[in-house]
C-alpha positions in Angstrom: -31.1 70.1 106.1 -29.2 67.0 105.9 -30.3 63.5 106.0 -30.9 61.7 109.1 -31.1 65.4 111.1 -33.8 65.6 113.8 -35.7 68.1 113.3 -39.3 70.1 113.8 -41.6 71.6 111.4 -43.8 74.2 111.4 -46.4 73.4 109.0 -49.1 75.9 107.2 -52.3 73.8 107.3 -54.0 74.1 103.6 -57.6 73.1 105.0 -58.7 75.8 107.4 -61.0 77.3 105.0 -63.9 75.0 105.8 -62.6 73.8 109.2 -61.8 77.3 110.5 -63.6 76.6 113.6 -61.6 74.0 115.0 -58.4 73.4 112.7 -55.5 75.6 113.5 -53.8 77.8 110.9 -50.2 75.5 111.4 -49.6 72.2 112.8 -45.7 71.0 114.1 -44.5 67.9 113.3 -41.0 66.0 115.2 -38.8 63.6 113.4 -35.8 62.9 111.5 -35.4 63.9 107.7 -35.2 60.5 105.3 -34.4 60.5 101.8 -37.2 61.2 99.4 -39.4 58.5 98.6 -39.8 57.6 95.0 -43.0 59.5 94.4 -42.1 62.6 96.3 -41.2 65.4 94.1 -38.2 67.6 94.7 -40.6 70.3 95.9 -41.3 67.7 98.9 -39.5 66.5 101.8 -39.7 62.7 103.5 -39.7 62.6 107.8 -39.9 60.2 110.1 -43.3 60.4 112.4 -42.1 58.9 115.3 -44.7 56.4 115.4 -43.9 52.7 116.0 -45.6 51.9 112.3 -42.7 53.6 111.0 -44.9 55.8 109.2 -43.6 58.4 106.9 -44.9 62.1 106.2 -44.4 63.8 103.2 -44.3 67.5 103.3 -44.5 70.5 100.5 -41.6 73.0 100.8 -44.0 75.8 99.9 -46.3 74.6 103.1 -43.3 75.0 105.5 -43.3 78.1 108.1 -40.1 76.9 110.0 -37.6 74.3 110.3 -35.8 73.7 113.4 -32.6 71.7 113.7 -32.6 69.3 117.0 -29.2 71.4 118.1 -32.2 74.9 118.4 -30.8 76.5 114.8 -32.7 77.4 111.9 -32.7 74.8 109.8 -33.3 75.9 106.3 -35.1 79.9 105.4 -39.2 78.8 104.8 -39.7 79.4 101.1 -42.4 82.5 100.8 -45.6 81.6 99.0 -46.0 83.8 96.4 -49.1 84.8 95.0 -47.8 86.7 92.2 -46.1 83.7 90.8 -49.8 82.4 89.9 -49.6 81.1 86.4 -52.5 79.2 84.1 -51.7 77.9 80.7 -53.9 76.3 78.2 -51.8 72.6 77.1 -53.6 70.5 74.3 -53.9 66.8 75.0 -53.2 64.2 72.9 -56.7 63.5 71.9 -57.9 66.9 71.0 -59.1 67.9 73.9 -57.7 71.5 76.0 -56.6 71.3 79.3 -55.8 74.3 82.0 -52.7 73.7 84.0 -51.7 76.1 87.0 -49.6 77.0 89.5 -51.1 78.6 92.3 -49.2 79.1 95.4 -46.0 76.9 94.4 -49.0 73.7 93.7 -49.5 72.5 90.0 -52.8 71.4 89.0 -54.5 69.8 85.8 -58.1 69.9 85.2 -57.8 66.7 82.9 -59.0 63.3 84.8 -55.3 62.5 86.6 -55.1 65.6 87.7 -58.7 66.0 89.0 -57.8 62.6 90.9 -54.8 64.5 92.5 -51.9 62.7 90.6 -49.4 63.6 88.3 -50.1 63.7 84.8 -48.3 65.0 81.5 -49.8 68.1 81.0 -48.4 69.7 84.4 -45.0 67.7 83.7 -44.9 69.1 80.3 -45.3 72.7 81.6 -43.2 72.1 84.6 -40.0 71.4 81.7 -40.9 74.3 79.9 -41.0 76.5 82.9 -37.8 75.2 84.8 -35.6 75.5 81.1 
């Protein structure tokens, strides 16, 4: 995929468990691929929403089912959402507390205060650095 390219992305909806009666399993978005915003991770893509307000959509790569370029060709092979890659780590906090960092289906989480609010935390960042090394 190239910045500026018009793409159509089919995305797996992750909230279907409690909304299964009316929420579809996937959603399709069309727009232009843009450079990642400063707060987006390298595991995400950013694209325009084609709305007049300039809204930018941030999509996790592990939730992508397919990406098709405007020319009609497959723009990128979707990543496999492997359950075998699920892992957990116990991490010591700076003040003696212990936190559980986990990766499930490519999503990172931590049970510290920042992680409980969905924010990135230093515990996840430390484990990611170790895992990528």
